[in-house]
Residue frames as qw, qx, qy, qz and C-alpha x, y, z in Angstrom:
[[0.177, -0.814, -0.060, 0.549, 4.41, -5.49, 19.15],
 [0.605, 0.776, 0.100, 0.146, 5.06, -3.40, 16.02],
 [0.716, 0.107, -0.030, 0.689, 8.58, -2.41, 15.04],
 [0.175, -0.094, -0.055, 0.979, 7.72, 1.30, 14.92],
 [0.243, 0.759, 0.545, -0.260, 4.77, 3.74, 14.76],
 [0.309, -0.029, 0.412, 0.856, 4.87, 5.73, 11.60],
 [0.338, 0.609, 0.284, -0.659, 2.55, 8.64, 10.58],
 [0.675, 0.515, 0.505, 0.153, 1.03, 8.10, 7.15],
 [0.242, 0.965, -0.051, -0.085, 2.42, 11.55, 6.18],
 [0.302, -0.707, 0.609, 0.196, 5.98, 10.15, 6.65],
 [0.691, 0.091, 0.695, 0.176, 5.31, 7.30, 4.21],
 [0.090, 0.397, -0.491, -0.770, 5.78, 7.49, 0.40],
 [0.783, 0.390, 0.278, -0.398, 3.16, 6.61, -2.18],
 [0.258, -0.318, 0.805, 0.430, 4.39, 3.99, -4.69],
 [0.645, 0.353, -0.150, -0.661, 2.44, 3.94, -7.93],
 [0.467, 0.282, -0.809, -0.219, 3.88, 0.57, -8.97],
 [0.145, -0.070, -0.929, 0.332, 2.86, -1.12, -5.74],
 [0.389, -0.546, -0.386, -0.633, -0.32, 0.96, -5.32],
 [0.693, -0.545, -0.425, 0.208, 0.65, 1.28, -1.71],
 [0.164, -0.920, 0.269, -0.233, 2.08, 3.61, 0.83],
 [0.880, 0.109, -0.340, 0.312, 5.61, 2.45, 1.74],
 [0.350, -0.875, 0.295, -0.160, 8.22, 2.93, 4.41],
 [0.479, 0.540, -0.678, 0.136, 11.78, 1.61, 4.49],
 [0.912, -0.397, -0.043, -0.092, 12.19, -1.57, 6.48],
 [0.341, -0.745, 0.562, 0.116, 15.61, -2.38, 8.21],
 [0.793, 0.019, 0.579, 0.186, 15.82, -5.57, 6.17],
 [0.197, -0.249, 0.542, 0.778, 16.18, -3.42, 2.97],
 [0.030, 0.466, 0.787, 0.403, 12.62, -3.99, 1.63],
 [0.174, -0.247, -0.004, -0.953, 9.55, -1.81, 2.17],
 [0.189, 0.350, 0.763, -0.510, 6.69, -1.86, 4.60],
 [0.123, -0.176, -0.582, -0.785, 3.52, -1.60, 2.59],
 [0.237, 0.436, 0.725, -0.477, -0.11, -0.64, 3.20],
 [0.128, 0.325, 0.641, 0.684, -2.69, -0.14, 0.39],
 [0.294, -0.163, 0.006, -0.942, -5.53, 2.35, 0.11],
 [0.697, -0.282, -0.522, -0.403, -8.06, -0.55, 0.39],
 [0.597, -0.213, -0.637, 0.439, -6.44, -1.59, 3.71],
 [0.107, -0.002, -0.303, 0.947, -6.51, 1.95, 4.96],
 [0.470, -0.199, -0.254, -0.822, -10.27, 2.33, 3.96],
 [0.731, -0.267, -0.612, -0.139, -10.97, -0.92, 5.79],
 [0.529, -0.796, 0.113, -0.272, -9.47, 0.60, 8.94],
 [0.915, -0.022, -0.147, 0.374, -6.28, -1.51, 8.80],
 [0.125, -0.963, 0.231, -0.053, -3.34, 0.17, 10.54],
 [0.739, -0.386, 0.483, 0.268, -0.59, -2.47, 10.09],
 [0.524, 0.745, -0.358, -0.205, 2.00, -2.04, 7.30],
 [0.910, -0.206, 0.349, 0.087, 3.79, -5.30, 6.57],
 [0.038, 0.667, -0.657, -0.349, 7.17, -6.12, 5.03],
 [0.917, 0.253, -0.124, -0.283, 6.87, -8.80, 2.42],
 [0.622, 0.494, -0.577, 0.188, 10.47, -9.98, 3.09],
 [0.252, 0.180, -0.781, 0.543, 10.62, -10.34, 6.83],
 [0.351, -0.526, -0.772, 0.064, 8.41, -10.69, 9.86],
 [0.149, -0.278, -0.304, 0.899, 8.52, -7.01, 10.96],
 [0.012, 0.718, 0.581, 0.383, 5.45, -4.75, 10.69],
 [0.096, 0.061, -0.224, 0.968, 4.72, -1.11, 11.59],
 [0.057, 0.669, 0.672, -0.311, 1.69, 0.60, 13.04],
 [0.192, 0.384, 0.333, 0.840, 0.44, 3.34, 10.61],
 [0.054, -0.516, -0.491, 0.700, -0.93, 6.42, 12.32],
 [0.045, -0.156, -0.453, -0.877, -3.73, 8.09, 10.38],
 [0.418, 0.191, 0.397, -0.794, -7.23, 9.34, 10.63],
 [0.286, 0.220, 0.915, 0.178, -9.56, 6.65, 9.19],
 [0.307, 0.766, 0.443, -0.351, -12.13, 9.38, 8.32],
 [0.010, 0.633, -0.444, -0.634, -9.64, 10.76, 5.79],
 [0.033, 0.184, -0.894, -0.407, -10.40, 7.60, 3.77],
 [0.385, 0.312, 0.764, -0.414, -14.09, 7.00, 4.50],
 [0.533, 0.687, 0.300, -0.393, -15.53, 8.76, 1.49],
 [0.053, 0.637, -0.583, -0.501, -12.76, 8.06, -1.13],
 [0.743, 0.187, 0.642, -0.038, -14.45, 5.04, -2.77],
 [0.637, 0.752, 0.166, -0.041, -14.48, 6.83, -6.10],
 [0.105, 0.889, -0.443, -0.056, -10.78, 7.71, -5.93],
 [0.784, -0.264, 0.542, 0.149, -9.39, 4.14, -5.85],
 [0.165, 0.558, -0.610, -0.538, -7.02, 3.86, -8.76],
 [0.913, 0.229, 0.149, -0.303, -8.57, 1.51, -11.21],
 [0.670, -0.243, 0.603, 0.360, -6.28, -1.31, -12.35],
 [0.265, 0.545, -0.447, -0.658, -5.03, -0.79, -15.88],
 [0.904, 0.289, 0.178, -0.260, -6.68, -3.03, -18.44],
 [0.654, -0.252, 0.586, 0.407, -4.26, -5.57, -19.87],
 [0.310, 0.615, -0.405, -0.601, -2.96, -4.77, -23.38],
 [0.819, 0.171, 0.547, -0.022, -3.99, -7.34, -25.87],
 [0.109, 0.599, -0.562, -0.560, -1.75, -7.80, -28.87],
 [0.900, 0.302, 0.047, -0.310, -3.10, -9.88, -31.74],
 [0.393, -0.463, 0.767, 0.204, -0.91, -12.85, -32.58],
 [0.711, 0.441, -0.349, -0.422, -0.53, -14.42, -35.99],
 [0.626, -0.289, 0.724, -0.006, -0.15, -18.16, -35.90],
 [0.439, 0.475, -0.581, -0.494, 1.05, -19.91, -39.05]]
């Protein structure tokens, strides 16, 4: 049984995590990614404890957003001089 049911609208988007987040009682954050939402997942998990939440949202809102997935940033390559 989930700790709580939370509407997606009540969650916050975290750019650094690339996930929607919601405060967990342990002090960390429940997280669910766009990819998980597009796959129909409705469980937001806390990486620090065993609690999880049920995320309430309309899966159709994410069905056609394939082009809107934030692309991961390309790693910055710095040339290195070796003597």
